[in-house]
Each structure stands twice: as structure tokens, then as C-alpha cells.
N, C-alpha and C positions, 0 to 999 in steps of 0.2 A: 483553464476551463472557464467558459464564459460566465457562469453563475457562481463560481466557486469562491471568489474573494481571496485568492491567494494559495490554493493548493498547487504545489509545484514539485518537480523532480529535476535533479541535476545529475548528469552522467559525465564523469571526467574521462573524456575520450575524444580523440581526433577523428574517429570514424563517423561518417554521416549517419544520423538517426533516420530510420525509415518509419513511415506511417502505414501500417497494414491496411489493406483494402477492407472496407466494411461490407463483406459479402455475407456474413452470418446475420440472421434476424436479431439475435441478442445484441450484437454490436451496433447494428443500425438503430435499434431501440435505445440503447445506451447513449449513442451520439445525439439522438433526438432530444434527450433529456437536458442536454447542455451541462451535465454533471459528470462527464466522462471524457477522458482522452487516453489514447493508447499509442505506444511506440514500440518498435523493434530496434534493439541496439546491438549491432554486431560487435563481437569482441575484437575482430581483426578485419581490416579493410580488404585483405586478400581473400578472406573466406567468410562471406556474409551469411553462410548457412549456420555458423556457430555464433550464437548471441543469446539475448534474452528479451523477453517481453516485459514492459513496464507500463502499468496503467495507473491512472490517478482518478479517484472517485470522490465526489463531494456529496455526502448524505444530505437529504433535505432536512434542514433544522426544524421545520414545522412538523415533520413526521416522527422525529425522535426514534424510538425503538421500532416504529412501524415503517421502516425503510425496506421491508422484506422483499418487495418486488424488485427494487433497485439492486439489492444485494444478490438476489437470485440471478439476475441478468449478469452481474459482474462475475459471479462464480461460473456461470455458463460460458462466458467469454474466456475465462481462464481455462476451463476444461476443453474448449474447442481446439486448442493447440497441442493437446496431448500431454501425458504425464512426464514424458522425457524432455520436454521443452521447459526451460527456466521461465517462470512467470512470477512477477512481483506486483502486488496490488497495494497501493498506498493511498492515504487520504484522510481527510477530516470526515469521519463517518457520522458525526453529530449524534452519536449515541454511545453508550458504554457497552461494548459488545460482550463483556464478561458477565453482565447482568441479565442478558436475554437468553431465553431457552432456545431460540432459533439458532443463535451463534454457538451455543454449547453443543447442539446437535451437529452443526457443521464441523466443529473442531473434533468431535468424537469420531467422525469418519476418517480423519487423518489425511484427507486430501489437501487441506489448507491449514496452515499454522501461523500464529503470530511469531514474527522473527525473534521476539524477546524470549520465546519459549526455548530457543536453542542457544542464543547468545544474549547476555544482558538480562538474566532472570530478575535482577534487582529492579528492572524497569517495568516488569509485568504489573499492570494496574497503576503505575505511577502517573501522577497528573501530567497532562500534556497541554492543557489549555486553562487559562484564567483571564477573565476580563478586568482584573484589578491592576491598575497602573503600577508599573515597577515590579511586577511579579517575576521571580527568578527561578521558578520551578519547585519551590517548597510545597509540601502538602498542607494546604489550608482549606477551610470549608468551602470557599468559592472556586477552588481548582477542581478540574475534572479530567477524566481520561477518555478523550473522544478521537484522538488521532492514532492511526495504526498503519503498520506495514505488515502485510500478509504474504506468505509465499507458498507455492505448491511444493510437492515433494522434491522436485528437481532443484528448485530455488533453495530449499532448506539444505540440500546436499552441498550446493555451491556457496552458501552463506558462511563467511568467515568472521564477520563482526556485525554487531548491531548495538546502537546506543542512542540515548537522548543527548542532544547537544545543549547543555545548560549555558554554555558560553556563547551561544548564537540565538538569543531570543529574537522573536520577530515583533514588529509593531502591532500585529494582530492579536498578540497574547498567546500564540501557539509556540511550542518548542519544536525545533527541527529534530527529525529522526534521521540518523545516518546508518546506512548499511554498506557492507563491502561484500562483493561476490568474487569468489576465486574460481574462475572457469577452469583453470588447470586441474584443480582438485576434482571438480565435477567430471571432467573428461578422462580421468584416469581409469 
């Protein structure tokens, strides 16, 4: 992401990743912000119709909790592919989503969930970022929870693991978040 300073996603696959066409207004607007990127990742090279969407979003650090317009666009982008398509949204949201009434209302609908609500409950609300040199993930006053991976209902069905990677700290002070999707479970 051009303005993101390090938001990234890694898919362990030999299947070529596809960039969906920006035909929807919400996606066009998200792309124009320079804070969004989206990919479609097929599970199998022989059948590109079975795969998942992965998007990365970088919240505006100046806006904090007031990134509602950006988040609404991201949720619209997720919804446009339908509830049966696996969609994962990850990123540095630059706000603590569990503190905002807006996010509480979103989670209440059940259409989107934090991956740690299904796997890794011990990580819900755990610090994911600290600008203190040498930070290793412990809960200290300067550490905060601003990095998230969210999934729609289909993604939550396919999710088989989610965890913070304390052993893979980044130079930026963010911890990596790892998820595993099991498409075989989802397609049963």
C-alpha cells in the first residue's frame, strides 16, 4: 500500500494471485485513498473459481477512531462479493476497534468478526504495536492494539487458526498476525 508504511499480506501458494477489477464505486474510492489493496487468491490453479479475497487496509493515523468513512468503504467492498465468498480484511487500523461504538455495532450484526474471536481468544485485545525499541509483545502502557484481521462469515467458517507471532517482530514495532484458512472444511 503506497501510504501504509508496511501493511502486507503473505499467501503461501504457487497459484498466481489476481487483482480484481475496480468496477465498484467503493473499491474505486478505496484505491484512490492509497490506503487499500485487494487480491483474489485461488486455492487451486485448475479451478480459479474457488479461492478467497484478501484486502489490506491502512487506517489514517491522524483520524484515529474517526476512520468511519474508510471502514464503511472497506465493509462495502467485503459485502460486494457476497456472503458465500471468503473475504479477509487485515491491516493497521490505527485505532482500537473494541473501544469504538461504531465497530461494536458492526460486530453485533455478525457479518464481520475478528479472527481471534474464533481462534486465539487469548489474543483478543492483546497489544499488537509498540514504538518502544526492543518491545517483544508484552502488555505495557505504551503498547496498543491497532492491528486486526477480520473475516466475513465464510472466512470464519474456513478459518482453522489465528495467532500473534511474537517470534516474528517487525522493525516497525508491529507484531505479525498469522491466519490459516482450510478451504476443504469450508467446501464440505
